[in-house]
C-alpha positions as CSV (number, residue, x, y, z in Angstrom):
1,M,-158.7,-67.7,26.5
2,E,-160.0,-71.1,25.3
3,K,-157.1,-73.0,26.6
4,E,-157.0,-71.2,29.7
5,E,-160.5,-72.2,30.3
6,N,-160.1,-75.7,29.5
7,G,-156.9,-76.0,31.6
8,T,-158.7,-74.7,34.5
9,A,-161.5,-77.2,34.1
10,E,-159.1,-80.0,33.5
11,M,-157.4,-79.0,36.9
12,L,-160.4,-78.8,38.8
13,L,-161.5,-82.2,37.5
14,C,-157.9,-84.0,37.9
15,T,-156.3,-82.5,40.8
16,P,-158.1,-84.0,43.8
17,C,-158.0,-87.3,41.7
18,Q,-154.4,-87.5,41.5
19,R,-154.2,-88.0,45.4
20,R,-156.2,-90.9,45.5
21,A,-156.9,-94.1,43.3
22,F,-160.4,-93.6,42.9
23,C,-161.4,-90.9,40.4
24,P,-165.3,-90.3,40.1
25,T,-164.9,-88.5,36.8
26,K,-162.6,-91.0,35.0
27,G,-165.6,-92.6,33.3
28,L,-167.2,-89.3,32.4
29,Q,-164.0,-88.1,30.7
30,Q,-164.1,-90.9,28.4
31,M,-167.7,-90.2,27.1
32,P,-167.4,-88.7,23.7
33,E,-170.7,-87.1,24.1
34,L,-169.3,-84.9,27.3
35,G,-166.4,-82.5,27.3
36,L,-164.2,-81.3,29.9
37,K,-166.5,-78.3,31.0
38,T,-169.8,-80.5,30.6
39,V,-168.1,-82.7,33.1
40,A,-167.1,-80.1,35.4
41,V,-170.8,-78.6,35.6
42,L,-172.2,-82.2,36.2
43,R,-169.6,-82.9,38.7
44,A,-170.5,-79.8,40.4
45,E,-174.2,-79.8,40.0
46,L,-174.7,-83.5,41.3
47,G,-172.4,-83.3,44.1
48,E,-171.6,-86.1,46.1
49,V,-173.7,-89.1,44.5
50,D,-172.9,-91.4,47.1
51,R,-176.0,-89.8,48.7
52,F,-178.3,-91.2,46.3
53,A,-179.4,-94.7,47.0
54,C,-180.4,-95.4,43.4
55,T,-180.2,-93.6,40.1
56,D,-183.7,-92.7,40.3
57,Q,-183.1,-90.4,43.4
58,A,-180.4,-88.6,41.1
59,V,-183.0,-88.4,38.4
60,A,-185.5,-86.8,40.8
61,Y,-182.5,-84.5,41.9
62,A,-182.0,-83.3,38.4
63,G,-185.8,-82.5,37.9
64,M,-186.1,-85.1,35.3
65,D,-188.9,-87.3,37.1
66,I,-192.5,-87.2,35.9
67,Q,-195.3,-85.7,38.0
68,I,-198.9,-85.6,37.5
69,K,-200.8,-82.6,39.1
70,E,-204.2,-83.8,40.2
71,S,-207.0,-82.2,42.2
72,G,-210.3,-84.0,42.9
73,K,-211.7,-85.3,39.7
74,F,-209.4,-83.2,37.6
75,K,-206.3,-85.0,36.2
76,G,-203.6,-83.3,34.5
77,K,-201.0,-84.1,31.9
78,A,-197.7,-86.2,33.4
79,K,-194.8,-83.4,33.0
80,L,-191.4,-82.9,34.2
81,S,-191.2,-81.9,37.9
82,K,-188.4,-79.3,37.1
83,R,-187.6,-79.3,40.7
84,G,-184.0,-79.7,40.2
85,S,-180.9,-77.3,38.9
86,G,-181.8,-75.6,35.8
87,L,-178.4,-75.5,35.0
88,L,-177.9,-79.3,35.4
89,R,-181.0,-79.7,32.9
90,Q,-179.8,-77.1,30.7
91,I,-176.4,-79.0,30.4
92,L,-177.9,-82.3,29.8
93,Y,-180.3,-81.0,27.2
94,L,-177.1,-79.6,25.3
95,A,-175.2,-82.8,25.6
96,A,-178.1,-84.8,24.4
97,I,-178.6,-82.7,21.4
98,R,-175.0,-83.2,20.8
99,S,-175.0,-87.1,21.4
100,I,-178.0,-86.9,18.8
101,H,-175.8,-85.6,15.8
102,L,-172.3,-87.3,16.9
103,E,-171.7,-90.3,14.8
104,G,-171.5,-93.6,16.6
105,S,-173.0,-92.2,19.8
106,A,-174.6,-94.9,22.0
107,F,-177.1,-92.1,23.3
108,G,-177.8,-91.0,19.5
109,A,-178.4,-94.5,18.6
110,Y,-180.8,-94.7,21.6
111,Y,-182.7,-91.6,20.6
112,H,-183.2,-92.8,16.9
113,H,-184.5,-96.0,18.2
114,L,-187.0,-94.2,20.1
115,V,-188.1,-91.9,17.4
116,E,-188.3,-94.9,15.2
117,R,-191.0,-96.4,17.9
118,R,-192.8,-93.2,17.3
119,L,-192.0,-91.4,20.2
120,K,-192.2,-87.6,20.0
121,K,-188.9,-86.0,19.3
122,M,-188.7,-84.0,22.4
123,S,-189.9,-86.7,24.6
124,A,-187.0,-88.9,23.0
125,V,-184.6,-86.0,24.0
126,M,-185.8,-86.0,27.4
127,A,-185.6,-89.8,27.5
128,V,-181.9,-89.4,26.7
129,M,-181.4,-86.7,29.0
130,R,-182.8,-89.2,31.9
131,K,-180.4,-91.8,30.6
132,M,-177.5,-89.5,30.7
133,V,-178.1,-88.6,34.5
134,A,-178.3,-92.3,35.3
135,V,-175.2,-93.3,33.5
136,T,-173.3,-90.2,35.0
137,T,-174.4,-91.2,38.4
138,H,-173.5,-94.8,37.9
139,L,-170.1,-93.9,36.6
140,M,-169.6,-91.4,39.3
141,K,-170.4,-93.7,42.0
142,T,-168.3,-96.8,41.0
143,G,-165.5,-95.2,38.9
144,E,-166.2,-97.7,36.3
145,D,-164.7,-97.0,32.7
146,Y,-167.5,-95.8,30.2
147,D,-168.8,-98.6,28.0
148,P,-171.1,-97.6,25.2
149,S,-172.6,-101.0,24.9
150,K,-174.3,-100.7,28.1
151,I,-176.2,-97.6,27.2
152,W,-178.4,-99.4,24.7
153,V,-178.4,-102.9,23.5
154,G,-178.7,-101.9,19.8
155,S,-175.8,-99.6,20.0
156,T,-172.4,-100.5,17.9
157,S,-169.2,-99.9,19.6
């Protein structure tokens, strides 16, 4: 059963790309933090990334942007807007948790750096998720190869 599902996900990712020279998921498939199913869900949930003028728009589309609720003199806490796809945030959360525990992961190194700077662990996970959206959008837009050294300066390749 597992082989059939992976084969289907691989077919969905690669079949349209074989007809053209530009493959938007090529860089995503090179990321060790993301599996084939995760790449398929990211591709499906983000859709055509050319509609985003910058990565901040993709981050907002995923619901990972900060929103402050205010009314008159009341100023609330800064929280995630959660206006995007819940499935996209769930997949990003699972990928972020995997990257934290994955040996040699650039996203994991970024997380550990944030925790060392005394950022709360969940806030650091959210920062990793946000960076994953930005990197995913950039790789899908440009078709570049994945380069872990561009994720965080302190990461080791």
